N, C-alpha and C positions, 0 to 999 in steps of 0.2 A: 504494500500500500504506500504509494510514493508520497501522498500528502502527509502521512505520519512521519516518514523519513525526512521530508522537507521541514516539518515542524521541529523535529528533534535536532536537526542541524542548526536551525536558527535559535532554538530555545532548548538547551540541554535539560533533560529531566533529572530528578534526584537519582543518586546512584543505585538505590534499592527499589525494585518494583513492588507493587502492592497486590497481594493475592486477593482475588474476589471469587466467591462461590456464586456463579451467575444463575444457577438453577433456582435457588430460593428467591433471588432478587427478581427474576423474571416471573416467577410464580406469584410473588406478592403484587407485582405490577399488572399481571395478567396479560403480558405481551412480551414478545421477543424484542431485544434491543439491537441496534445497529452494531455490526462487527467493528466498525471503526471506533465507535464509542468504547466498546469493551477493551480494545487495545489501548486507547488513550487512557482510560481509567486505571489500567494495570501498569502502564509505563510511568505515568506521572503521579498517580494517587490524588488524594484531595489537596487542592491548593489554588493558587491565584496567579493568573498570567498578567504580566505588566502592572502588578499592584492594582489591578482594575477588574478583571473578569475571572470569576470562579465558575468552573463547570460542576454541576451537581454530581455527587459521588455516593455510592452505597455506604461508604465509611465517612461521609461528611460529618465534621465534629459539631455542627450546630444545625438547627432546623432550617436555617436559611440556605444551606448548601447540601442538604441530605436528600438524595434521590428518593429515598423511601420515607421521608418525613412528610409533614402536612402541606408543604408549599405547593407541590404540583396540583393537588386537589383544590386548595384554596384559590389559587390563581385561575384555574379553570372555572370555578364557580363564580368568581368576581367578573371574569370576562363575559360569561354568559349573562350576568345581570346587566353589565354595561351595554351589551348588544341588545338585549331585550328591552331595556329601559331607555335606549337612545342616548346614554351618557357619553360614550365614545364609540366611533366606528371600530369594528373589529374585523381585520382583514381576512380572517379565516374562521370557520366554524369552531367555536371553543372546544367542542367535543373532539376535534381533530388536532388539538394542541396539547403537547406534553412538555412541561418546562424542563430544561436541561442546563440552565445557567443563569447567572445574575451578575450584574456589575456593581461596583461600589457606589455608583450613582443611582442604582435602582432600576436600570433597564433589565428586562427579562428576555432570555433566549429560549426559544421553543423549537422542538421538532414539530413539523407539520406531518402528521402520521398518516399519510395517504400514499399507497394503500397500507392498511394496518398490518396485512400479512406479509409485507415486503419491507422490513425496516431499513434495509440497505439503500432503498430509494427515497427515504424521507428527506425533505428539504428543511431549511432553517428559516425562522422568522424571528425578528427582534422587535420588542415592544418598547416604545418610549416610556421613560420613567414617570413623568407627570404630564402627559399629554396624549394626543390621539394618534401620533404617527407610528408607522410600522416600516420595517425594512425587510425585504425578502431576499434570500440567497438560494440559488438553484443548485444545491449540493448538500453534502452531509456535514456533520459537525466538525470533523477534523479538517476537511477541505475549507470550511469557513474560517477556522482559526488560522490555518496556514495562509489563507488569502489576506486576512486582516493584518496579521503580524508581519507579513512580508511587504505590506503596503500595496499589494495588487488591487485591493479594493479599499475604499474609505466608507465606513458606515456613517452616514450623516448624524446618527443619534449618539455616536461616540465622540469624545473630545478630540479636537484637532491635534492636540499635542500628545496623543496616546503613545506614540512611538518615540517621542523625543528622548526618553531616558533609556532607550534600547529595549530589547525583548528579553524578558526573564520570567522565571517561574519560582514561586515561593510556596513550599509545602505549608499547609495550615498549621502544622506543629511548629513551624519556624516563624510564624507571624501571628498577630492578634486575629482570632477568628472573626468572621464577618457578622457578628451578632448585631451590629448596628444597622445593617442593610434592611430597609423596610420592605415588606411585601406591598403589592397593590392594595390600597386601603379598601376594606370592606365597608361600604357605606350603609348597608342595611342589616347586616348580621352581627350579633354579639355573642359572646361566649367563647369557650376554648376551641382551638382549631380541630377539625376532623382529621382522622387518619387518611392517608392516601388511598384512593379508590380508583381502580381501573375504569369504572363507569364514568368517572369525572375526568379522566385523562384522555380517553379515546372513545370513539363511537363509530357508527356506520359512515362510510365515505360520503362526503358532502362537497358541493361545488363551492370553491372559494370565490370571492369577488373583490374587485379593486375599489379602493376608496381614494379620496384626495390625499390621504396621508401615507400612501404606500409608495415606497421608493424601489425602483427596479435595481437588480444587481448591476454593478459597474464593471 
């Protein structure tokens, strides 16, 4: 997988890989995960790219970066409410979105899980932190990271100076966990977060639509 090799070359991972038992992870989620993500999670482990973007991981140390934590279901539920209530346009059916990353600024990165039975063909969508805009990338997560950190694409939702300090990776054990990163605020629901549920992460295939806030890949 040349995209992972490209990413490793520009951003060396920690010396020790992280063992993940994927069978119970995928069983809990109710879906098979992309092969490129599994390799990424094993090679890098939980951590932060460019002191900005964390990829969700089954061993994430906080609920904000835990693939099996409450955030994927919470985000899906809030996006559904936003779409149904006309709060923000949502560029994809929320039931086809599965959160896979978050930035220090609060942008969320999603897999567009179409078709659900072919995870290696899933694309990437990025949601603006406090606004209506989306950015779509026609490729998988590792290809997205390699394109962003090489400068081949510029995500307009990310800061212009993202790469000014170079490209690096910090394991979460080596830096302050991202406990301060807020989720999309739930404007109508109160109480403790619900556990992740596949029913709130994926659904039957749906047709996506374009809105004024959607940016095409560069």
